[in-house]
PDB file of the backbone (N, CA, C, O) and the ligand in Angstrom, with CONECT records:
HET     ZN  A 101       1
ATOM      1  N   UNK A   1     110.620  76.171  86.371  1.00  0.00           N
ATOM      2  CA  UNK A   1     109.618  77.111  86.801  1.00  0.00           C
ATOM      3  C   UNK A   1     109.871  78.456  86.595  1.00  0.00           C
ATOM      4  O   UNK A   1     111.041  78.822  86.706  1.00  0.00           O
ATOM      5  N   UNK A   2     108.923  79.361  86.286  1.00  0.00           N
ATOM      6  CA  UNK A   2     109.238  80.678  85.874  1.00  0.00           C
ATOM      7  C   UNK A   2     108.371  81.664  86.778  1.00  0.00           C
ATOM      8  O   UNK A   2     107.308  81.345  87.311  1.00  0.00           O
ATOM      9  N   UNK A   3     108.952  82.843  86.864  1.00  0.00           N
ATOM     10  CA  UNK A   3     108.044  83.922  87.556  1.00  0.00           C
ATOM     11  C   UNK A   3     107.571  84.975  86.838  1.00  0.00           C
ATOM     12  O   UNK A   3     108.332  85.435  85.987  1.00  0.00           O
ATOM     13  N   UNK A   4     106.599  85.422  86.962  1.00  0.00           N
ATOM     14  CA  UNK A   4     105.780  86.534  86.336  1.00  0.00           C
ATOM     15  C   UNK A   4     105.430  87.614  87.219  1.00  0.00           C
ATOM     16  O   UNK A   4     104.926  87.436  88.328  1.00  0.00           O
ATOM     17  N   UNK A   5     105.759  88.981  86.610  1.00  0.00           N
ATOM     18  CA  UNK A   5     105.413  90.119  87.648  1.00  0.00           C
ATOM     19  C   UNK A   5     104.381  91.044  87.032  1.00  0.00           C
ATOM     20  O   UNK A   5     104.223  91.271  85.832  1.00  0.00           O
ATOM     21  N   UNK A   6     103.754  91.505  87.989  1.00  0.00           N
ATOM     22  CA  UNK A   6     102.762  92.498  87.564  1.00  0.00           C
ATOM     23  C   UNK A   6     103.441  93.746  87.382  1.00  0.00           C
ATOM     24  O   UNK A   6     104.280  94.121  88.202  1.00  0.00           O
ATOM     25  N   UNK A   7     103.114  94.476  86.275  1.00  0.00           N
ATOM     26  CA  UNK A   7     103.861  95.752  85.848  1.00  0.00           C
ATOM     27  C   UNK A   7     103.413  97.025  86.688  1.00  0.00           C
ATOM     28  O   UNK A   7     103.985  98.114  86.643  1.00  0.00           O
ATOM     29  N   UNK A   8     102.236  96.699  87.506  1.00  0.00           N
ATOM     30  CA  UNK A   8     101.698  97.712  88.181  1.00  0.00           C
ATOM     31  C   UNK A   8     102.208  97.963  89.532  1.00  0.00           C
ATOM     32  O   UNK A   8     102.902  98.937  89.826  1.00  0.00           O
ATOM     33  N   UNK A   9     101.816  96.991  90.386  1.00  0.00           N
ATOM     34  CA  UNK A   9     102.239  96.711  91.681  1.00  0.00           C
ATOM     35  C   UNK A   9     103.621  95.967  91.987  1.00  0.00           C
ATOM     36  O   UNK A   9     104.139  96.158  93.088  1.00  0.00           O
ATOM     37  N   UNK A  10     104.243  95.122  91.051  1.00  0.00           N
ATOM     38  CA  UNK A  10     105.295  94.398  91.436  1.00  0.00           C
ATOM     39  C   UNK A  10     105.196  93.318  92.000  1.00  0.00           C
ATOM     40  O   UNK A  10     106.233  92.795  92.409  1.00  0.00           O
ATOM     41  N   UNK A  11     103.911  92.649  92.195  1.00  0.00           N
ATOM     42  CA  UNK A  11     103.704  91.432  92.549  1.00  0.00           C
ATOM     43  C   UNK A  11     104.237  90.321  91.669  1.00  0.00           C
ATOM     44  O   UNK A  11     104.085  90.349  90.448  1.00  0.00           O
ATOM     45  N   UNK A  12     104.897  89.290  92.338  1.00  0.00           N
ATOM     46  CA  UNK A  12     105.452  88.318  91.586  1.00  0.00           C
ATOM     47  C   UNK A  12     104.674  87.064  91.756  1.00  0.00           C
ATOM     48  O   UNK A  12     104.431  86.646  92.888  1.00  0.00           O
ATOM     49  N   UNK A  13     104.219  86.363  90.551  1.00  0.00           N
ATOM     50  CA  UNK A  13     103.605  85.057  90.546  1.00  0.00           C
ATOM     51  C   UNK A  13     104.661  84.116  90.202  1.00  0.00           C
ATOM     52  O   UNK A  13     105.133  84.034  89.068  1.00  0.00           O
ATOM     53  N   UNK A  14     105.078  83.306  91.339  1.00  0.00           N
ATOM     54  CA  UNK A  14     106.009  82.277  91.300  1.00  0.00           C
ATOM     55  C   UNK A  14     105.477  80.915  91.006  1.00  0.00           C
ATOM     56  O   UNK A  14     104.840  80.307  91.865  1.00  0.00           O
ATOM     57  N   UNK A  15     105.699  80.439  89.892  1.00  0.00           N
ATOM     58  CA  UNK A  15     105.169  79.017  89.550  1.00  0.00           C
ATOM     59  C   UNK A  15     105.517  78.013  90.498  1.00  0.00           C
ATOM     60  O   UNK A  15     104.676  77.121  90.616  1.00  0.00           O
ATOM     61  N   UNK A  16     106.522  77.928  91.192  1.00  0.00           N
ATOM     62  CA  UNK A  16     107.240  77.005  92.015  1.00  0.00           C
ATOM     63  C   UNK A  16     106.346  77.071  93.234  1.00  0.00           C
ATOM     64  O   UNK A  16     106.277  75.984  93.808  1.00  0.00           O
ATOM     65  N   UNK A  17     105.535  78.190  93.872  1.00  0.00           N
ATOM     66  CA  UNK A  17     104.944  78.314  95.028  1.00  0.00           C
ATOM     67  C   UNK A  17     103.565  78.623  94.956  1.00  0.00           C
ATOM     68  O   UNK A  17     102.774  78.538  95.895  1.00  0.00           O
ATOM     69  N   UNK A  18     103.255  79.069  93.541  1.00  0.00           N
ATOM     70  CA  UNK A  18     101.978  79.283  93.471  1.00  0.00           C
ATOM     71  C   UNK A  18     101.321  80.368  94.318  1.00  0.00           C
ATOM     72  O   UNK A  18     102.026  81.174  94.925  1.00  0.00           O
ATOM     73  N   UNK A  19     100.020  80.411  94.375  1.00  0.00           N
ATOM     74  CA  UNK A  19      99.497  81.198  95.416  1.00  0.00           C
ATOM     75  C   UNK A  19      98.260  80.507  96.010  1.00  0.00           C
ATOM     76  O   UNK A  19      97.178  80.472  95.424  1.00  0.00           O
ATOM     77  N   UNK A  20      98.510  79.925  97.293  1.00  0.00           N
ATOM     78  CA  UNK A  20      97.589  79.330  97.876  1.00  0.00           C
ATOM     79  C   UNK A  20      96.407  79.944  98.302  1.00  0.00           C
ATOM     80  O   UNK A  20      95.280  79.450  98.277  1.00  0.00           O
ATOM     81  N   UNK A  21      96.785  81.220  98.754  1.00  0.00           N
ATOM     82  CA  UNK A  21      95.564  82.176  99.120  1.00  0.00           C
ATOM     83  C   UNK A  21      94.556  82.369  98.063  1.00  0.00           C
ATOM     84  O   UNK A  21      93.383  82.621  98.339  1.00  0.00           O
ATOM     85  N   UNK A  22      95.001  82.253  96.842  1.00  0.00           N
ATOM     86  CA  UNK A  22      94.115  82.443  95.767  1.00  0.00           C
ATOM     87  C   UNK A  22      93.555  80.947  95.143  1.00  0.00           C
ATOM     88  O   UNK A  22      92.699  80.893  94.260  1.00  0.00           O
ATOM     89  N   UNK A  23      94.060  79.999  95.631  1.00  0.00           N
ATOM     90  CA  UNK A  23      93.767  78.632  95.390  1.00  0.00           C
ATOM     91  C   UNK A  23      94.663  77.995  94.037  1.00  0.00           C
ATOM     92  O   UNK A  23      94.238  77.099  93.309  1.00  0.00           O
ATOM     93  N   UNK A  24      95.660  78.506  93.926  1.00  0.00           N
ATOM     94  CA  UNK A  24      96.706  78.013  92.975  1.00  0.00           C
ATOM     95  C   UNK A  24      97.803  77.288  93.613  1.00  0.00           C
ATOM     96  O   UNK A  24      98.723  77.906  94.148  1.00  0.00           O
ATOM     97  N   UNK A  25      97.756  75.938  93.585  1.00  0.00           N
ATOM     98  CA  UNK A  25      98.733  74.815  93.988  1.00  0.00           C
ATOM     99  C   UNK A  25     100.269  75.362  93.664  1.00  0.00           C
ATOM    100  O   UNK A  25     100.488  75.984  92.625  1.00  0.00           O
ATOM    101  N   UNK A  26     101.162  75.124  94.490  1.00  0.00           N
ATOM    102  CA  UNK A  26     102.406  75.259  94.199  1.00  0.00           C
ATOM    103  C   UNK A  26     102.873  74.337  92.927  1.00  0.00           C
ATOM    104  O   UNK A  26     102.524  73.160  92.835  1.00  0.00           O
ATOM    105  N   UNK A  27     103.546  74.869  92.135  1.00  0.00           N
ATOM    106  CA  UNK A  27     103.758  74.109  90.840  1.00  0.00           C
ATOM    107  C   UNK A  27     102.705  74.491  89.603  1.00  0.00           C
ATOM    108  O   UNK A  27     102.812  73.948  88.504  1.00  0.00           O
ATOM    109  N   UNK A  28     101.849  75.315  89.848  1.00  0.00           N
ATOM    110  CA  UNK A  28     100.720  75.630  88.872  1.00  0.00           C
ATOM    111  C   UNK A  28     101.476  76.432  87.910  1.00  0.00           C
ATOM    112  O   UNK A  28     102.080  77.422  88.323  1.00  0.00           O
ATOM    113  N   UNK A  29     101.508  76.131  86.745  1.00  0.00           N
ATOM    114  CA  UNK A  29     102.045  77.002  85.641  1.00  0.00           C
ATOM    115  C   UNK A  29     101.350  78.332  85.281  1.00  0.00           C
ATOM    116  O   UNK A  29     100.122  78.364  85.203  1.00  0.00           O
ATOM    117  N   UNK A  30     102.072  79.386  85.068  1.00  0.00           N
ATOM    118  CA  UNK A  30     101.278  80.478  84.711  1.00  0.00           C
ATOM    119  C   UNK A  30     100.230  80.395  83.607  1.00  0.00           C
ATOM    120  O   UNK A  30      99.152  80.988  83.613  1.00  0.00           O
ATOM    121  N   UNK A  31     100.730  79.509  82.575  1.00  0.00           N
ATOM    122  CA  UNK A  31      99.914  79.367  81.378  1.00  0.00           C
ATOM    123  C   UNK A  31      98.609  78.570  81.691  1.00  0.00           C
ATOM    124  O   UNK A  31      97.608  78.577  80.974  1.00  0.00           O
ATOM    125  N   UNK A  32      98.739  77.954  82.734  1.00  0.00           N
ATOM    126  CA  UNK A  32      97.474  77.055  83.285  1.00  0.00           C
ATOM    127  C   UNK A  32      96.456  77.723  84.024  1.00  0.00           C
ATOM    128  O   UNK A  32      95.344  77.244  84.247  1.00  0.00           O
ATOM    129  N   UNK A  33      96.901  78.960  84.440  1.00  0.00           N
ATOM    130  CA  UNK A  33      96.119  79.718  85.203  1.00  0.00           C
ATOM    131  C   UNK A  33      94.663  80.268  84.429  1.00  0.00           C
ATOM    132  O   UNK A  33      94.755  80.473  83.218  1.00  0.00           O
ATOM    133  N   UNK A  34      93.600  80.462  84.961  1.00  0.00           N
ATOM    134  CA  UNK A  34      92.441  80.606  84.399  1.00  0.00           C
ATOM    135  C   UNK A  34      92.643  82.049  83.448  1.00  0.00           C
ATOM    136  O   UNK A  34      93.425  82.878  83.912  1.00  0.00           O
ATOM    137  N   UNK A  35      92.046  82.329  82.298  1.00  0.00           N
ATOM    138  CA  UNK A  35      92.388  83.499  81.500  1.00  0.00           C
ATOM    139  C   UNK A  35      91.542  84.770  82.251  1.00  0.00           C
ATOM    140  O   UNK A  35      91.749  85.917  81.858  1.00  0.00           O
ATOM    141  N   UNK A  36      90.669  84.532  83.250  1.00  0.00           N
ATOM    142  CA  UNK A  36      90.374  85.741  84.018  1.00  0.00           C
ATOM    143  C   UNK A  36      91.290  86.143  85.096  1.00  0.00           C
ATOM    144  O   UNK A  36      91.113  87.157  85.771  1.00  0.00           O
ATOM    145  N   UNK A  37      92.313  85.294  85.250  1.00  0.00           N
ATOM    146  CA  UNK A  37      93.195  85.544  86.402  1.00  0.00           C
ATOM    147  C   UNK A  37      93.667  87.131  86.243  1.00  0.00           C
ATOM    148  O   UNK A  37      94.027  87.710  85.218  1.00  0.00           O
ATOM    149  N   UNK A  38      93.545  87.642  87.602  1.00  0.00           N
ATOM    150  CA  UNK A  38      93.807  89.069  87.867  1.00  0.00           C
ATOM    151  C   UNK A  38      95.051  89.002  88.829  1.00  0.00           C
ATOM    152  O   UNK A  38      95.367  87.965  89.412  1.00  0.00           O
ATOM    153  N   UNK A  39      95.755  90.233  88.952  1.00  0.00           N
ATOM    154  CA  UNK A  39      96.834  90.315  90.084  1.00  0.00           C
ATOM    155  C   UNK A  39      96.171  90.114  91.286  1.00  0.00           C
ATOM    156  O   UNK A  39      95.251  90.912  91.465  1.00  0.00           O
ATOM    157  N   UNK A  40      96.353  89.279  92.187  1.00  0.00           N
ATOM    158  CA  UNK A  40      95.890  89.006  93.601  1.00  0.00           C
ATOM    159  C   UNK A  40      96.211  90.181  94.463  1.00  0.00           C
ATOM    160  O   UNK A  40      95.528  90.408  95.462  1.00  0.00           O
ATOM    161  N   UNK A  41      97.119  90.865  94.158  1.00  0.00           N
ATOM    162  CA  UNK A  41      97.712  92.203  94.915  1.00  0.00           C
ATOM    163  C   UNK A  41      97.030  93.473  94.781  1.00  0.00           C
ATOM    164  O   UNK A  41      96.693  94.210  95.708  1.00  0.00           O
ATOM    165  N   UNK A  42      96.827  93.696  93.319  1.00  0.00           N
ATOM    166  CA  UNK A  42      96.160  95.096  93.131  1.00  0.00           C
ATOM    167  C   UNK A  42      94.895  95.050  92.280  1.00  0.00           C
ATOM    168  O   UNK A  42      94.139  95.999  92.075  1.00  0.00           O
ATOM    169  N   UNK A  43      94.766  93.691  91.773  1.00  0.00           N
ATOM    170  CA  UNK A  43      93.518  93.344  91.009  1.00  0.00           C
ATOM    171  C   UNK A  43      93.335  94.254  89.830  1.00  0.00           C
ATOM    172  O   UNK A  43      92.262  94.172  89.232  1.00  0.00           O
ATOM    173  N   UNK A  44      94.309  95.176  89.383  1.00  0.00           N
ATOM    174  CA  UNK A  44      94.128  96.025  88.368  1.00  0.00           C
ATOM    175  C   UNK A  44      94.684  95.271  87.091  1.00  0.00           C
ATOM    176  O   UNK A  44      94.102  95.389  86.012  1.00  0.00           O
ATOM    177  N   UNK A  45      95.619  94.632  87.209  1.00  0.00           N
ATOM    178  CA  UNK A  45      96.253  94.009  85.865  1.00  0.00           C
ATOM    179  C   UNK A  45      95.996  92.699  85.609  1.00  0.00           C
ATOM    180  O   UNK A  45      96.088  91.881  86.525  1.00  0.00           O
ATOM    181  N   UNK A  46      95.627  92.303  84.287  1.00  0.00           N
ATOM    182  CA  UNK A  46      95.072  91.041  84.188  1.00  0.00           C
ATOM    183  C   UNK A  46      96.291  90.075  83.746  1.00  0.00           C
ATOM    184  O   UNK A  46      97.442  90.509  83.705  1.00  0.00           O
ATOM    185  N   UNK A  47      96.006  88.889  83.454  1.00  0.00           N
ATOM    186  CA  UNK A  47      97.105  87.651  83.173  1.00  0.00           C
ATOM    187  C   UNK A  47      98.008  88.119  81.989  1.00  0.00           C
ATOM    188  O   UNK A  47      99.199  87.811  81.947  1.00  0.00           O
ATOM    189  N   UNK A  48      97.392  88.881  81.017  1.00  0.00           N
ATOM    190  CA  UNK A  48      98.249  89.189  79.793  1.00  0.00           C
ATOM    191  C   UNK A  48      99.137  90.269  80.247  1.00  0.00           C
ATOM    192  O   UNK A  48     100.249  90.402  79.735  1.00  0.00           O
ATOM    193  N   UNK A  49      98.800  90.889  80.985  1.00  0.00           N
ATOM    194  CA  UNK A  49      99.682  92.317  81.448  1.00  0.00           C
ATOM    195  C   UNK A  49     101.040  91.739  82.111  1.00  0.00           C
ATOM    196  O   UNK A  49     102.083  92.393  82.113  1.00  0.00           O
ATOM    197  N   UNK A  50     100.921  90.452  82.673  1.00  0.00           N
ATOM    198  CA  UNK A  50     102.084  90.166  83.492  1.00  0.00           C
ATOM    199  C   UNK A  50     103.273  89.968  82.539  1.00  0.00           C
ATOM    200  O   UNK A  50     103.109  89.615  81.371  1.00  0.00           O
ATOM    201  N   UNK A  51     104.604  90.234  83.141  1.00  0.00           N
ATOM    202  CA  UNK A  51     105.736  90.210  82.398  1.00  0.00           C
ATOM    203  C   UNK A  51     106.516  88.972  82.848  1.00  0.00           C
ATOM    204  O   UNK A  51     106.727  88.794  84.048  1.00  0.00           O
ATOM    205  N   UNK A  52     106.954  88.105  81.914  1.00  0.00           N
ATOM    206  CA  UNK A  52     107.824  86.927  82.461  1.00  0.00           C
ATOM    207  C   UNK A  52     109.347  87.598  83.000  1.00  0.00           C
ATOM    208  O   UNK A  52     110.010  88.459  82.422  1.00  0.00           O
ATOM    209  N   UNK A  53     109.605  87.012  84.093  1.00  0.00           N
ATOM    210  CA  UNK A  53     110.971  87.441  84.622  1.00  0.00           C
ATOM    211  C   UNK A  53     112.137  86.519  84.157  1.00  0.00           C
ATOM    212  O   UNK A  53     111.999  85.301  84.267  1.00  0.00           O
ATOM    213  N   UNK A  54     113.006  86.923  83.764  1.00  0.00           N
ATOM    214  CA  UNK A  54     114.118  86.014  83.479  1.00  0.00           C
ATOM    215  C   UNK A  54     114.794  85.561  84.719  1.00  0.00           C
ATOM    216  O   UNK A  54     114.868  86.373  85.641  1.00  0.00           O
ATOM    217  N   UNK A  55     115.275  84.428  84.860  1.00  0.00           N
ATOM    218  CA  UNK A  55     115.757  83.937  86.002  1.00  0.00           C
ATOM    219  C   UNK A  55     116.958  84.658  86.462  1.00  0.00           C
ATOM    220  O   UNK A  55     117.153  84.822  87.666  1.00  0.00           O
ATOM    221  N   UNK A  56     117.906  85.169  85.416  1.00  0.00           N
ATOM    222  CA  UNK A  56     119.027  85.603  85.742  1.00  0.00           C
ATOM    223  C   UNK A  56     118.937  87.065  86.230  1.00  0.00           C
ATOM    224  O   UNK A  56     119.882  87.637  86.774  1.00  0.00           O
ATOM    225  N   UNK A  57     117.748  87.623  85.998  1.00  0.00           N
ATOM    226  CA  UNK A  57     117.300  88.949  86.320  1.00  0.00           C
ATOM    227  C   UNK A  57     117.063  88.999  87.912  1.00  0.00           C
ATOM    228  O   UNK A  57     117.176  90.097  88.457  1.00  0.00           O
ATOM    229  N   UNK A  58     116.808  88.107  88.524  1.00  0.00           N
ATOM    230  CA  UNK A  58     116.400  87.901  89.844  1.00  0.00           C
ATOM    231  C   UNK A  58     117.588  87.896  90.901  1.00  0.00           C
ATOM    232  O   UNK A  58     117.458  88.119  92.105  1.00  0.00           O
ATOM    233  N   UNK A  59     118.845  87.582  90.189  1.00  0.00           N
ATOM    234  CA  UNK A  59     119.985  87.413  91.134  1.00  0.00           C
ATOM    235  C   UNK A  59     120.876  88.817  90.956  1.00  0.00           C
ATOM    236  O   UNK A  59     121.687  89.046  90.059  1.00  0.00           O
ATOM    237  N   UNK A  60     120.523  89.626  91.982  1.00  0.00           N
ATOM    238  CA  UNK A  60     121.193  90.929  92.226  1.00  0.00           C
ATOM    239  C   UNK A  60     122.121  90.926  93.403  1.00  0.00           C
ATOM    240  O   UNK A  60     122.735  91.949  93.707  1.00  0.00           O
TER     241      UNK A  60
HETATM  242 ZN    ZN A 101      99.587  93.967  90.854  1.00  0.00          ZN2+
END
């Protein structure tokens, strides 16, 4: 499972947890999200703007 971060507000979409508020079941892969997916936090950034987070970068 990977995580993707919004470059604008820092929201992180975690494939392992999904986003139930937006209707994405836990385990939903980012690439399987609809193409019109927009950041659920700021609604500014689109799917293509999200940056893949390396797992190692999360351990600080
Ligand atoms: Zn955002």
